[in-house]
C-alpha positions as CSV (number, residue, x, y, z in Angstrom):
1,X,0.0,0.0,0.0
2,X,1.7,3.2,-1.1
3,X,1.6,6.1,1.3
4,X,0.6,8.3,-1.6
5,X,-2.7,6.5,-2.4
6,X,-5.9,8.5,-2.0
7,X,-7.3,5.8,0.3
8,X,-4.4,6.1,2.7
9,X,-4.4,9.9,2.7
10,X,-8.1,10.1,3.2
11,X,-8.4,7.7,6.2
12,X,-10.2,9.8,8.8
13,X,-8.4,8.1,11.7
14,X,-4.6,8.3,12.5
15,X,-2.8,5.3,11.0
16,X,0.8,4.1,10.9
17,X,2.5,1.1,9.3
18,X,5.7,-0.4,10.9
19,X,8.1,-3.0,9.5
20,X,9.4,-6.2,11.2
21,X,11.9,-4.1,13.2
22,X,9.1,-1.8,14.5
23,X,10.3,1.1,12.4
24,X,7.7,3.4,11.0
25,X,7.3,2.9,7.3
26,X,4.2,5.1,6.6
27,X,2.1,7.6,8.4
28,X,-1.1,9.2,7.1
29,X,-2.1,12.9,7.3
30,X,-4.6,12.2,10.2
31,X,-1.8,10.7,12.3
32,X,0.5,13.6,11.5
33,X,-2.1,16.0,12.8
34,X,-2.9,13.8,15.9
35,X,0.8,13.4,16.8
36,X,1.7,17.0,15.7
37,X,4.6,15.6,13.8
38,X,5.5,15.5,10.1
39,X,5.9,12.3,8.1
40,X,9.5,13.3,7.5
41,X,10.3,13.3,11.2
42,X,8.5,10.0,11.9
43,X,9.3,7.7,9.0
44,X,12.4,5.6,9.6
45,X,12.1,6.0,13.4
46,X,11.2,3.2,15.9
47,X,7.6,3.5,16.8
48,X,8.2,3.1,20.5
49,X,10.5,6.1,20.5
50,X,8.0,8.3,18.7
51,X,4.6,7.2,20.0
52,X,4.2,6.9,23.7
53,X,1.5,4.4,24.7
54,X,0.7,4.0,28.4
55,X,-0.1,0.3,28.3
56,X,2.0,-3.0,28.6
57,X,1.8,-3.4,24.8
58,X,5.0,-4.6,23.3
59,X,4.8,-8.3,24.3
60,X,1.2,-8.6,23.1
61,X,2.1,-6.7,19.9
62,X,4.9,-9.1,19.1
63,X,2.6,-12.1,19.8
64,X,0.0,-10.6,17.4
65,X,2.7,-10.3,14.7
66,X,4.0,-13.8,15.3
67,X,0.5,-15.4,15.1
68,X,-0.9,-13.0,12.4
69,X,-3.8,-12.0,14.6
70,X,-5.3,-8.5,15.3
71,X,-4.8,-6.8,18.7
72,X,-7.2,-4.4,20.3
73,X,-6.3,-2.1,23.2
74,X,-8.9,0.1,24.9
75,X,-8.5,3.2,27.0
76,X,-4.8,3.6,26.5
77,X,-3.1,7.1,26.9
78,X,-1.4,7.9,23.6
79,X,1.0,10.8,22.9
80,X,4.5,11.8,21.8
81,X,5.8,13.0,25.1
82,X,5.7,16.7,24.0
83,X,2.2,17.3,25.3
84,X,-0.6,15.8,27.4
85,X,-1.6,12.3,26.2
86,X,-5.1,11.5,24.8
87,X,-7.2,8.5,25.8
88,X,-7.5,6.3,22.7
89,X,-8.6,2.8,21.5
90,X,-5.9,1.1,19.4
91,X,-6.5,-1.5,16.7
92,X,-3.3,-3.3,15.4
93,X,-3.3,-5.9,12.7
94,X,-0.8,-7.5,10.2
95,X,-1.1,-6.4,6.6
96,X,-2.5,-9.2,4.4
97,X,0.1,-8.6,1.6
98,X,3.0,-8.0,4.0
99,X,2.6,-10.1,7.1
100,X,5.8,-8.7,8.8
101,X,4.3,-5.2,8.6
102,X,1.7,-4.1,11.2
103,X,-1.0,-1.5,10.8
104,X,-1.8,0.8,13.8
105,X,-5.2,2.6,13.9
106,X,-5.6,5.1,16.7
107,X,-9.2,6.2,17.7
108,X,-9.4,9.1,20.1
109,X,-12.0,8.4,22.9
110,X,-12.1,12.2,23.5
111,X,-13.3,12.7,19.9
112,X,-16.0,10.1,20.2
113,X,-17.1,11.5,23.5
114,X,-17.4,15.0,22.0
115,X,-19.7,13.7,19.2
116,X,-21.9,11.8,21.7
117,X,-22.2,14.8,24.0
118,X,-22.8,17.2,21.1
119,X,-25.7,15.1,19.8
120,X,-27.3,14.8,23.2
121,X,-27.0,18.6,23.8
122,X,-28.6,19.4,20.5
123,X,-31.5,17.1,21.1
124,X,-32.3,18.3,24.6
125,X,-31.8,21.9,23.7
126,X,-34.2,21.7,20.7
127,X,-37.0,20.2,22.8
128,X,-36.5,22.5,25.7
129,X,-36.4,25.6,23.5
130,X,-39.5,24.6,21.7
131,X,-41.5,24.2,24.9
132,X,-40.0,27.5,26.4
133,X,-41.0,29.4,23.3
134,X,-44.6,28.2,23.6
135,X,-44.7,29.1,27.3
136,X,-43.2,32.5,26.7
137,X,-45.9,33.4,24.2
138,X,-48.7,32.2,26.6
139,X,-47.2,33.9,29.7
140,X,-46.5,37.4,28.3
141,X,-50.1,38.4,27.9
142,X,-51.3,37.7,31.5
143,X,-48.1,39.3,32.8
144,X,-49.0,42.5,30.9
145,X,-52.4,42.4,32.6
146,X,-50.8,41.9,36.0
147,X,-48.4,44.8,35.5
148,X,-51.2,47.1,34.3
149,X,-53.4,46.2,37.3
150,X,-50.6,46.8,39.7
151,X,-50.0,50.2,38.2
152,X,-53.7,51.1,38.5
153,X,-53.8,50.0,42.2
154,X,-50.7,52.1,43.0
155,X,-52.6,55.3,42.2
156,X,-54.6,55.1,45.4
157,X,-52.2,53.4,47.8
158,X,-50.1,54.6,50.7
159,X,-46.3,54.8,50.4
160,X,-46.0,51.5,52.4
161,X,-48.3,49.6,50.0
162,X,-46.6,51.2,47.0
163,X,-43.6,49.2,47.7
164,X,-45.6,46.0,47.1
165,X,-47.1,47.2,43.8
166,X,-43.7,48.5,42.7
167,X,-42.3,45.0,43.4
168,X,-45.0,43.4,41.3
169,X,-44.3,45.7,38.4
170,X,-40.5,45.3,38.7
171,X,-40.7,41.5,38.9
172,X,-43.2,41.3,36.1
173,X,-41.0,43.3,33.8
174,X,-38.0,41.1,34.7
175,X,-39.9,38.0,33.7
176,X,-41.0,39.6,30.5
177,X,-37.4,40.4,29.7
178,X,-36.4,36.8,30.3
179,X,-39.3,35.6,28.1
180,X,-38.1,37.9,25.3
181,X,-34.7,36.2,25.6
182,X,-36.3,32.8,25.3
183,X,-38.3,33.9,22.2
184,X,-35.0,35.0,20.6
185,X,-34.1,31.4,20.0
186,X,-37.1,31.0,17.7
187,X,-36.6,34.3,16.0
188,X,-32.9,33.8,15.2
189,X,-32.6,33.6,11.5
190,X,-30.6,30.9,9.7
191,X,-27.0,31.9,9.1
192,X,-26.2,33.8,5.9
193,X,-23.4,31.5,4.7
194,X,-20.3,33.3,3.4
195,X,-16.5,32.9,3.7
196,X,-15.6,34.3,7.1
197,X,-12.1,35.2,8.3
198,X,-12.4,33.7,11.8
199,X,-9.5,35.8,13.1
200,X,-11.3,39.0,12.1
201,X,-14.3,37.8,14.2
202,X,-12.1,36.8,17.1
203,X,-10.3,40.2,17.0
204,X,-13.6,42.1,17.0
205,X,-14.8,40.1,20.0
206,X,-11.5,40.5,21.9
207,X,-11.5,44.3,21.4
208,X,-15.1,44.5,22.5
209,X,-14.4,42.4,25.6
210,X,-11.4,44.5,26.6
211,X,-13.4,47.7,26.8
212,X,-16.2,46.2,28.8
213,X,-16.7,43.0,30.8
214,X,-13.2,41.7,30.1
215,X,-11.3,44.8,31.0
216,X,-9.7,43.1,34.0
217,X,-8.5,40.1,31.9
218,X,-5.3,39.3,30.1
219,X,-6.4,38.0,26.7
220,X,-3.8,35.9,24.8
221,X,-4.0,35.3,21.1
222,X,-2.6,31.9,19.9
223,X,-3.6,31.8,16.3
224,X,-2.7,29.6,13.3
225,X,-2.2,32.3,10.6
226,X,-2.7,29.8,7.8
227,X,-6.3,28.9,8.8
228,X,-8.6,29.0,5.7
229,X,-11.9,30.9,5.8
230,X,-14.8,29.4,7.7
231,X,-18.3,29.1,6.2
232,X,-20.9,30.9,8.2
233,X,-22.4,34.2,9.3
234,X,-19.8,36.5,10.8
235,X,-22.4,38.4,13.0
236,X,-23.7,35.2,14.5
237,X,-20.2,33.8,15.0
238,X,-19.3,37.1,16.7
239,X,-22.2,36.6,19.1
240,X,-21.0,33.1,19.9
241,X,-17.4,34.3,20.7
242,X,-18.7,37.3,22.7
243,X,-20.8,35.0,24.9
244,X,-17.9,32.6,25.5
245,X,-15.5,35.5,26.3
246,X,-18.1,36.9,28.7
247,X,-18.5,33.6,30.5
248,X,-14.7,33.2,30.7
249,X,-14.4,36.7,32.1
250,X,-17.0,36.1,34.8
251,X,-15.5,32.8,35.7
252,X,-11.9,34.0,36.1
253,X,-10.4,36.0,38.9
254,X,-9.5,39.7,38.7
255,X,-6.0,38.8,37.6
256,X,-7.1,35.9,35.3
257,X,-6.2,35.2,31.7
258,X,-8.1,33.9,28.6
259,X,-6.3,32.2,25.8
260,X,-8.0,32.2,22.3
261,X,-6.4,29.5,20.2
262,X,-7.1,28.5,16.6
263,X,-5.7,25.5,14.7
264,X,-6.6,23.1,11.9
265,X,-7.5,19.5,12.7
266,X,-7.4,17.7,9.4
267,X,-9.0,14.4,10.6
268,X,-12.0,15.8,12.5
269,X,-15.3,14.9,10.9
270,X,-18.8,15.0,12.2
271,X,-20.9,11.9,11.5
272,X,-24.7,12.4,11.9
273,X,-27.3,9.8,12.8
274,X,-28.6,9.7,9.2
275,X,-25.2,8.6,8.0
276,X,-24.2,11.9,6.4
277,X,-21.1,13.6,7.5
278,X,-19.1,16.9,7.2
279,X,-15.5,17.8,7.9
280,X,-15.1,20.3,10.7
281,X,-11.4,21.1,10.5
282,X,-11.4,24.7,11.9
283,X,-10.9,24.6,15.6
284,X,-11.3,27.6,18.0
285,X,-10.7,27.2,21.8
286,X,-11.6,29.7,24.5
287,X,-9.5,28.7,27.5
288,X,-9.8,30.4,30.9
289,X,-7.9,29.7,34.2
290,X,-11.0,30.1,36.5
291,X,-12.2,27.5,39.0
292,X,-13.8,25.3,36.5
293,X,-17.4,24.2,36.1
294,X,-19.2,22.5,39.0
295,X,-19.3,18.7,38.5
296,X,-23.1,18.6,38.5
297,X,-23.3,21.1,35.6
298,X,-20.6,19.8,33.2
299,X,-22.9,17.7,31.1
300,X,-25.7,20.2,30.9
301,X,-24.2,23.7,30.4
302,X,-25.6,24.0,26.9
303,X,-29.1,23.2,28.0
304,X,-31.5,26.2,28.4
305,X,-32.0,27.5,31.9
306,X,-28.9,25.8,33.3
307,X,-26.6,28.3,35.0
308,X,-23.8,28.1,37.5
309,X,-24.2,31.8,38.5
310,X,-26.7,33.0,41.1
311,X,-28.4,35.5,38.8
312,X,-27.7,33.8,35.5
313,X,-30.6,32.9,33.1
314,X,-28.9,29.9,31.6
315,X,-29.7,31.2,28.1
316,X,-26.2,32.4,26.9
317,X,-24.7,29.0,26.2
318,X,-27.9,27.5,25.0
319,X,-28.0,30.3,22.3
320,X,-24.3,29.6,21.5
321,X,-25.1,25.9,21.0
322,X,-28.0,26.7,18.7
323,X,-26.0,29.1,16.5
324,X,-23.1,26.6,16.2
325,X,-25.6,23.8,15.4
326,X,-27.2,26.0,12.7
327,X,-23.7,26.4,11.2
328,X,-23.3,22.6,11.0
329,X,-20.6,22.8,13.6
330,X,-20.1,21.5,17.1
331,X,-19.2,23.0,20.5
332,X,-18.0,21.1,23.6
333,X,-16.5,21.9,26.9
334,X,-13.8,20.3,29.0
335,X,-13.3,21.7,32.5
336,X,-11.1,21.0,35.5
337,X,-10.2,23.5,38.3
338,X,-7.8,26.0,36.8
339,X,-8.6,25.2,33.1
340,X,-11.9,25.3,31.2
341,X,-11.8,24.9,27.4
342,X,-14.8,25.7,25.2
343,X,-14.0,24.2,21.8
344,X,-15.7,25.2,18.5
345,X,-15.4,23.0,15.4
346,X,-16.5,24.7,12.2
347,X,-16.6,23.8,8.5
348,X,-14.3,25.6,6.1
349,X,-15.7,27.6,3.2
350,X,-16.4,25.4,0.2
351,X,-15.2,26.2,-3.3
352,X,-18.8,27.0,-4.3
353,X,-19.2,29.4,-1.4
354,X,-15.9,31.2,-2.1
355,X,-16.8,31.5,-5.8
356,X,-20.3,32.8,-5.2
357,X,-18.9,35.4,-2.7
358,X,-16.2,36.5,-5.2
359,X,-18.8,37.0,-7.9
360,X,-21.0,39.0,-5.6
361,X,-18.3,41.5,-4.9
């Protein structure tokens, strides 16, 4: 199997082939991305020097080669030693046309978990938002009546009793404002898909944050300048990033920092329940050094009305999830004390979108 074949290069999972001396013969683009190493630096090197696997694997590996049988290893930490390892499942098997050569397939458990969590979030958010929109519409009318009645009553009341009617009016208006936020989910138009320079969006959001809620934060830019255009609606994506930066600013201390990181993940692809799929190679991470999400909220932060703040509505991240989903993308969060990462995965602009945009200019 030549390393230049389209099949090998298009494999969506990291793959390597080693010879009978355990030296790397081939590595596909997905493995280069996963290991953050070029084929040039990997080919010709012993696999055990370049790929660190936290499992007693070598003896079982040599048995599999000797007997010509596949080997499966679950929940092993895999990395290169230059960064934190990733929990993976490994599939190792001899090649049919070259029995001394062994094929390694590396499947990231974190990636599979992100897909499962994302599907669950989208389903629960969709049903909750639909019910909330219906309730919002039904509740606003009687609330208007209650507010009006309280204002009429206040005309003939003493100053002591006025406090009670003022409270009714104030709380009714607060509830109406909340209901209007809920209705915003249904009124949000579908994205106007165009090529978007994601770094322009991030810069607008960063500058806006630094003159308002994020003025106390140190915001670090860690960008991949070669990132191609995303496909989406720049105004809606700006709203997503502003919400995430606001959350990060509120979570961090007065001397906290936020890192905005972008990079290209060649092998990342979203597979939907109906069998269709889409590459989502553009990655954006908003990383803060705050206390982290409470354990009981980690799996539900994108659901409507779930908030870790005392006066939070729980609508900001639900709106973020809806916008990202409408773009065909995915958002997930990983959080431990001292490090919370919100990760956006977005499609790159297609040739058709780029061409249509150029013709419209």
